[in-house]
C-alpha positions in Angstrom: -21.2 47.5 41.9 -19.5 44.2 40.8 -16.0 43.0 40.8 -14.4 42.6 37.4 -13.5 39.0 38.7 -17.0 38.1 38.7 -18.1 39.3 35.2 -19.6 37.1 32.8 -20.6 37.3 29.1 -24.2 38.6 28.8 -24.0 40.9 32.0 -24.8 44.5 31.3 -22.7 47.5 32.8 -23.7 50.9 33.5 -20.4 52.8 32.5 -20.2 56.5 32.2 -19.6 56.1 28.5 -23.1 54.4 28.4 -25.1 51.1 28.8 -23.1 48.2 27.5 -23.3 44.4 27.5 -20.0 42.1 27.9 -19.6 40.2 24.6 -16.3 38.6 25.9 -13.6 39.0 28.6 -10.3 37.7 29.6 -8.4 37.7 32.8 -4.7 38.4 32.3 -2.2 37.6 34.9 1.2 38.9 33.4 4.3 37.6 34.8 5.4 41.1 35.9 2.9 43.7 37.3 -0.6 43.5 38.3 -3.5 41.3 36.8 -6.1 43.0 34.7 -9.3 42.2 32.8 -9.6 42.8 29.2 -13.2 43.2 27.9 -15.0 43.6 24.5 -18.3 45.6 25.3 -21.2 46.3 23.0 -23.1 49.5 23.6 -26.9 48.9 23.9 -27.6 52.4 22.4 -25.7 52.3 19.1 -24.5 48.9 18.8 -20.8 49.9 18.7 -18.1 47.7 20.1 -15.7 49.0 22.8 -12.5 47.3 24.0 -11.9 48.2 27.8 -9.4 47.0 30.1 -10.0 47.1 33.9 -7.9 46.4 36.8 -8.3 42.9 38.5 -10.9 43.3 41.4 -11.9 46.7 40.3 -15.5 47.8 41.2 -18.0 48.5 38.0 -21.6 49.3 38.2 -23.7 46.5 37.1 -26.9 47.4 35.1 -30.2 45.6 36.1 -32.1 44.7 32.7 -35.7 44.1 33.3 -36.8 41.1 30.8 -40.5 40.7 30.3 -42.5 38.6 28.0 -44.9 40.8 25.8 -47.4 40.0 23.0 -47.5 42.3 20.1 -51.3 43.5 19.4 -51.1 46.1 16.7 -49.2 49.0 15.1 -51.0 52.4 14.7 -48.1 53.9 12.5 -46.1 55.9 15.0 -46.4 53.3 18.0 -46.4 49.6 18.5 -48.9 48.3 21.3 -47.7 45.4 23.5 -49.5 43.5 26.4 -47.3 42.0 29.4 -48.2 38.4 29.1 -48.2 38.1 33.1 -50.1 41.2 34.3 -52.0 41.9 31.2 -50.9 45.6 31.2 -50.6 47.4 27.9 -47.7 49.5 26.8 -46.9 51.4 23.8 -43.4 51.6 22.2 -42.4 54.1 19.5 -41.8 52.5 16.1 -38.3 54.4 16.0 -37.2 52.8 19.2 -38.3 49.2 18.2 -35.6 49.0 15.5 -35.6 46.1 13.0 -38.0 44.2 15.2 -40.9 46.0 13.3 -40.2 44.0 10.2 -40.7 40.7 12.0 -43.6 41.3 14.4 -47.0 40.5 13.3 -50.3 40.5 15.5 -50.0 38.0 18.3 -46.4 37.2 18.3 -44.8 37.0 21.8 -41.3 38.8 22.2 -38.8 39.5 25.0 -38.7 43.4 25.8 -35.7 44.3 27.5 -36.0 47.7 29.7 -33.4 49.4 32.0 -35.0 52.2 34.3 -38.2 52.2 32.3 -36.3 52.9 29.0 -36.6 50.5 26.3 -33.2 48.8 25.3 -34.1 46.1 22.9 -36.9 43.9 21.6 -35.7 40.0 21.3 -37.4 38.0 18.8 -37.5 34.3 18.3 -35.0 32.8 16.0 -37.8 32.6 13.4 -41.1 34.1 12.6 -44.0 33.0 10.1 -45.0 36.0 7.8 -47.5 36.0 5.0 -46.5 37.0 1.4 -48.6 39.8 0.1 -46.8 41.0 -3.0 -44.7 39.0 -5.4 -44.4 38.0 -9.1 -46.4 35.1 -10.2 -44.4 32.0 -10.6 -44.5 30.6 -14.4 -45.2 27.2 -14.7 -42.3 25.3 -15.8 -40.1 28.2 -14.5 -38.4 26.1 -11.6 -34.6 26.7 -11.9 -32.7 25.5 -8.8 -31.6 28.3 -6.4 -33.5 31.0 -8.5 -35.0 33.5 -6.3 -37.5 36.6 -6.7 -38.3 39.3 -4.3 -41.5 39.0 -2.3 -43.1 41.6 0.2 -44.4 40.3 3.6 -47.4 41.5 5.6 -45.0 43.5 7.7 -43.3 45.3 4.7 -40.4 43.1 4.9 -38.7 42.5 1.4 -37.5 38.7 1.1 -35.7 36.9 -1.7 -38.1 33.8 -2.1 -37.9 30.7 -4.5 -39.8 31.1 -7.8 -42.7 28.7 -6.3 -43.8 31.0 -3.6 -46.9 32.9 -4.3 -49.1 35.9 -2.8 -51.1 34.5 0.1 -48.3 31.8 1.0 -47.0 31.9 4.7 -43.2 31.7 4.9 -40.6 31.2 7.7 -38.1 33.9 7.9 -34.8 34.1 9.8 -35.1 37.0 12.3 -31.4 37.4 12.5 -30.6 37.5 8.9 -34.0 38.3 7.2 -33.5 35.3 4.8 -36.0 32.9 3.5 -36.1 29.7 5.3 -39.1 27.5 4.2 -42.7 27.9 3.1 -45.1 26.9 5.9 
């Protein structure tokens, strides 16, 4: 349990409604009445945002989120195999539980895996990743209009809009937050 006076953004709370992370909070002391803490909480299960108000110095249950650095080994279609970089233990995570991270993980990539009581919460990826283009239309010589793009499919199956000069076999850097092309590597 933690006092609402001690909460900070990024902390996780285990409330009756589910598991939430604190996005922002505001401690309010009105001129008349008791102080309270207004919070904006994001559900770790659904991603929904909830506004909740607590009394000042109210005790709320703090959730302990375990963060482990894990290397992605391979995907067998239904599961993703990861290896803990410190203990070298292997663990499988269902593709459905991994969410959008599946589109950005290639063999050998390292990601932060967040768990609570043995249950996967999320997979935190680096800000960008390098992926190889497996399918795209060939670029025509002289067709280099500034700002023009074409669709390209990467090794993970992610569809990315890329400039006309990118060809099959090129490695591109992709932003994992937005899924947009950054540069050719």
